[in-house]
C-alpha positions in Angstrom: 0.3 15.5 16.9 -3.3 15.4 17.4 -5.1 12.6 15.3 -8.2 14.5 14.8 -6.1 17.0 12.6 -6.2 14.4 10.0 -9.8 13.7 10.1 -12.3 14.7 7.2 -15.7 13.7 6.0 -16.0 11.5 2.9 -19.3 11.0 1.6 -20.0 7.0 1.2 -20.5 7.2 -2.6 -16.8 8.6 -3.3 -15.6 5.0 -2.3 -14.8 3.2 -5.6 -16.1 -0.3 -5.7 -14.6 -1.3 -8.8 -11.1 0.1 -10.7 -11.3 2.3 -13.8 -11.3 0.5 -17.2 -8.7 0.8 -18.7 -6.7 1.2 -15.5 -5.1 4.3 -16.8 -8.3 6.2 -17.7 -8.4 6.7 -13.7 -8.5 10.6 -12.9 -5.3 12.2 -11.4 -5.1 15.3 -9.4 -1.9 16.9 -9.4 -0.9 18.7 -6.1 1.8 21.3 -5.9 2.6 23.9 -3.1 1.1 26.6 -5.6 -2.3 25.2 -6.6 -4.2 22.2 -8.0 -4.6 20.7 -11.5 -7.2 18.1 -12.6 -5.6 15.6 -14.9 -5.5 11.8 -15.6 -3.1 9.1 -15.1 -2.6 8.8 -18.6 -1.2 12.4 -18.6 1.7 11.4 -16.2 4.5 11.2 -18.9 3.9 14.7 -19.7 3.8 15.8 -15.9 7.2 14.6 -15.4 10.5 15.2 -16.5 13.0 13.2 -18.6 15.6 11.5 -16.4 13.0 11.1 -13.6 12.5 7.6 -12.2 9.3 6.0 -10.9 9.6 3.3 -8.4 7.2 0.5 -8.2 6.6 -2.0 -5.3 6.5 -5.6 -7.2 5.0 -7.5 -4.2 2.1 -10.1 -5.1 -1.1 -10.2 -3.3 -1.9 -13.5 -1.8 -5.4 -14.9 -1.1 -4.9 -14.2 2.6 -8.5 -14.3 3.8 -9.6 -17.3 5.1 -13.0 -18.5 6.8 -12.8 -21.4 8.8 -14.3 -23.1 12.1 -13.1 -24.5 15.5 -15.6 -26.8 16.5 -18.8 -24.8 16.3 -17.6 -21.4 16.3 -16.7 -19.5 12.9 -13.5 -18.2 12.9 -12.1 -15.6 10.1 -8.5 -15.1 9.6 -6.6 -12.4 7.4 -2.7 -13.2 7.4 -0.8 -10.3 8.1 2.9 -11.1 8.0 5.0 -14.3 7.3 7.0 -15.6 10.4 8.6 -18.6 8.6 7.8 -21.2 6.1 4.4 -22.4 8.0 3.7 -19.7 10.2 1.9 -16.3 9.5 0.9 -13.7 12.1 -2.9 -13.2 11.3 -5.7 -10.8 12.4 -8.5 -13.3 13.8 -12.1 -12.3 13.8 -14.1 -14.1 16.6 -10.9 -14.3 18.5 -12.4 -14.6 21.8 -13.6 -18.1 21.0 -9.9 -19.1 20.2 -7.3 -20.6 22.6 -3.5 -21.4 22.2 -3.2 -24.8 20.8 -6.7 -24.8 19.1 -6.9 -26.2 15.6 -9.0 -24.4 13.0 -10.4 -25.9 9.9 -10.4 -23.6 6.9 -11.9 -26.2 4.3 -10.4 -27.8 1.2 -7.9 -29.6 3.4 -6.3 -26.6 5.0 -5.8 -26.5 8.6 -4.1 -24.4 11.0 -3.0 -24.1 14.8 -3.3 -21.2 16.8 -0.1 -21.2 18.2 0.1 -17.7 20.3 -1.6 -14.7 20.9 0.2 -11.2 20.5 -0.1 -8.2 22.6 -2.2 -6.5 19.8 -4.8 -9.5 19.4 -3.4 -10.9 16.5 -2.3 -14.6 16.5 0.5 -16.6 15.2 -1.2 -19.3 12.9 1.0 -22.5 12.1 -0.5 -24.3 9.0 -0.6 -28.2 8.9 0.7 -30.3 6.0 3.6 -30.3 3.7 2.4 -28.2 0.9 3.6 -24.6 0.7 1.3 -22.4 2.5 0.9 -20.5 -0.8 -0.7 -23.5 -2.3 -2.9 -23.8 0.4 -4.2 -20.3 -0.1 -4.7 -20.7 -3.6 -7.4 -23.6 -2.6 -8.9 -22.1 0.4 -8.2 -18.3 0.6 -9.8 -15.3 -0.9 -8.3 -11.9 -2.0 -8.1 -9.8 1.0 -10.2 -6.8 -0.3 -10.1 -3.9 2.3 -13.0 -3.7 4.4 -14.4 -0.3 3.0 -15.1 -2.6 -0.2 -15.7 -6.1 1.2 -18.4 -4.7 3.5 -20.4 -3.5 0.4 -20.1 -6.2 -2.0 -18.6 -9.7 -1.9 -15.0 -10.7 -3.3 -15.4 -12.3 -6.7 -13.2 -13.6 -9.5 -12.6 -10.2 -11.3 -10.8 -9.2 -8.0 -8.0 -11.9 -8.6 -6.8 -9.8 -11.4 -8.1 -6.3 -10.6 -6.5 -6.3 -7.1 -3.0 -7.2 -8.4 -0.7 -4.8 -10.3 1.1 -5.7 -13.7 4.4 -5.4 -11.6 3.1 -8.2 -9.0 6.1 -11.0 -8.9 7.1 -11.8 -5.3 4.4 -13.6 -3.2 3.5 -12.1 0.2 1.4 -9.0 0.5 -2.1 -9.1 1.9 -3.0 -5.6 0.5 -2.3 -4.5 -2.9 0.3 -1.2 -3.3 -2.7 0.4 -5.1 -1.1 3.3 -6.6 0.3 1.0 -9.2 -3.0 -0.6 -10.1 -3.4 2.3 -12.8 -0.6 1.4 -15.2 -1.0 -0.4 -18.3 1.3 -1.7 -20.8 0.4 1.3 -22.9 1.2 3.8 -20.2 4.8 2.4 -19.7 5.2 2.6 -23.5 4.5 6.3 -23.0 6.6 6.8 -20.2 9.7 4.8 -21.8 9.0 7.4 -25.1 9.3 10.1 -22.5 12.7 9.3 -21.0 11.2 8.4 -17.7 12.9 5.6 -16.0 11.4 2.7 -13.6 12.8 0.5 -11.0 11.1 -2.0 -8.6 11.7 -2.7 -4.9 9.6 -5.2 -2.8 7.6 -4.4 0.3 5.1 -7.2 1.7 2.1 -5.0 2.5 0.2 -6.3 5.7 -3.2 -5.9 6.9 -2.3 -3.5 9.5 -2.5 -0.9 6.6 -6.3 -1.0 6.9 -6.1 -0.6 10.8 -7.5 3.0 11.9 -5.2 5.0 14.5 -7.2 4.7 17.6 -4.9 6.6 19.7 -5.6 10.5 20.5 -1.9 11.4 19.5 0.2 10.4 16.9 3.1 9.7 19.5 0.9 6.9 20.9 0.4 5.0 17.7 2.4 1.7 17.2 2.8 0.8 13.6 3.2 -2.9 12.2 6.3 -4.0 10.7 6.5 -5.1 7.1 9.1 -6.7 5.3 10.9 -5.2 2.5 14.0 -5.4 0.2 16.0 -3.1 -2.4 18.8 -4.8 -3.8 22.2 -3.2 -4.4 22.0 -2.9 -8.1 18.5 -1.0 -7.9 20.1 1.3 -4.8 23.1 1.9 -7.1 20.8 3.1 -10.4 18.6 5.3 -8.1 21.5 7.1 -6.7 23.0 7.7 -10.1 19.7 9.0 -11.7 19.5 11.6 -8.7 23.2 12.6 -9.2 22.2 13.2 -12.8 19.3 15.5 -11.8 16.5 13.0 -12.0 13.8 12.9 -9.4 13.0 9.8 -7.7 9.1 9.5 -7.8 7.6 6.7 -5.8 4.5 5.1 -6.9 2.5 4.5 -3.6 3.2 4.9 0.1 4.8 1.3 0.2 7.6 2.4 -2.0 8.2 5.5 -0.4 8.1 3.9 3.1 10.7 1.3 2.0 13.0 3.9 0.2 13.2 6.4 3.0 13.7 3.4 5.5 16.8 2.4 3.1 18.2 6.0 2.9 21.1 7.6 4.8 21.0 11.1 6.4 23.0 12.5 3.3 20.3 11.2 1.1 22.0 7.8 -0.4 19.9 4.9 -0.9 21.5 1.9 0.6 20.4 -2.1 0.0 17.9 -3.0 2.2 16.4 -6.2 3.5 14.5 -6.7 6.6 11.4 -5.2 8.7 10.6 -1.7 8.4 7.9 -0.1 10.9 8.6 3.5 9.8 5.8 5.9 10.5 5.9 9.0 8.8 4.1 12.4 10.0 4.3 16.2 9.7 7.9 17.4 10.5 9.6 14.4 8.9 12.5 15.3 6.9 12.2 13.3 3.3 15.6 12.1 2.2 15.2 9.6 -0.6 12.0 10.6 -2.6 11.2 13.8 -4.5 7.5 13.1 -5.3 4.8 10.6 -4.8 2.0 9.4 -6.9 -0.8 7.9 -4.6 -4.4 7.2 -4.2 -6.8 8.9 -1.8 -6.3 7.6 1.7 -8.9 7.3 4.7 -9.4 9.9 7.2 -7.4 9.6 10.5 -5.0 7.1 9.0 -1.3 6.9 8.9 -1.3 7.3 5.0 -3.1 10.7 5.1 -0.6 11.7 7.8 2.2 10.6 5.5 1.0 12.8 2.4 0.6 15.4 5.0 4.2 15.2 6.0 5.4 15.5 2.2 3.1 18.4 1.0 1.8 20.1 4.6 -1.6 19.3 6.1 -3.2 22.4 4.9 -2.5 21.8 1.4 -3.5 18.3 1.8 -6.7 19.2 3.3 -7.6 21.5 0.4 -6.7 18.7 -2.1 -8.8 16.4 -0.6 -11.9 18.9 -0.3 -11.5 19.6 -3.7 -11.3 15.8 -4.9 -14.6 15.2 -2.8 -16.3 18.5 -4.5 -15.1 17.2 -8.1 -16.5 13.5 -7.6 -12.9 11.8 -7.5 -13.1 8.2 -6.4 -11.6 7.2 -3.2 -9.3 4.4 -1.6 -7.8 1.2 -3.4 -9.9 1.0 -6.4 -10.1 4.9 -6.7 -8.3 7.5 -8.7 -4.9 8.9 -8.2 -3.0 12.0 -6.9 0.5 13.2 -8.1 2.2 15.2 -5.2 4.8 17.3 -6.2 6.5 19.2 -3.1 8.5 21.5 -5.2 7.4 24.2 -7.4 10.3 23.5 -10.1 8.3 20.3 -11.0 6.8 21.2 -14.5 8.4 18.9 -17.3 10.8 20.5 -19.5 
């Protein structure tokens, strides 16, 4: 498909620079095939049915943004994907000043060697010393806020908690699964009382999620791989819930992409551990997921393509036009949407 079909104009003031407080005070647009409904995240228990299951990503964002020097040259690095215990693939700013074998000083005693340049322009960085890389990052790194926020204000101490979900447990993400940022203990209690289940999986979100689609046609876009895991017990519970009539509701596109990667053609979710580079565009047949809660995404992005695949491009273009006109807040710290593809979705 033509990438320009997924373009739209977003006024800059619609980009949220801080999250709602409390988190579940954010607004939420409910999108159905037969119309739109303005609601709030706190309304979620009443918008789902007893027996539905919310699926969260328990990845934890690491301070993966580094600033350093190679000699006199300033080098910026955003870690993207772990290769092994000491080596990470990273997107590098000022990469033209970097050569294979160069050492980079990131401060606080943290150093890395530029080992190899990848075809997409990223680099393999090998960190020196014996301390775990996660310890080094806590010392020298910053939270990797998306460029549409970091370009408007500096990262600060509040972001260390704001840009982390309450489910965060498994170190390895360099971007937050932002739909889950809206959840609070009070909201989870209300979901429990409504008989709505929850499960977790792990997908370590990479910095490639922020990259624009530069190709003119979706067939020419290459996705960056990300590592994920669904254990056998979680897969079995999800399959049982669906067999009993419950819906699988992915919280965030990261959860959705991993569920779809792990699902057989017959709709059975399998255990999964490995890389996925699934690219979902209109025409894709969803097998694992019945609904999606997600934030509002960038124009021409793979994530706007994904939600258009779930609901239809014209439906999502209308939904986004409504959201812009009614002052919804966009992107990582912004408001949410609940996408319900079936018209038989109203709570029982």
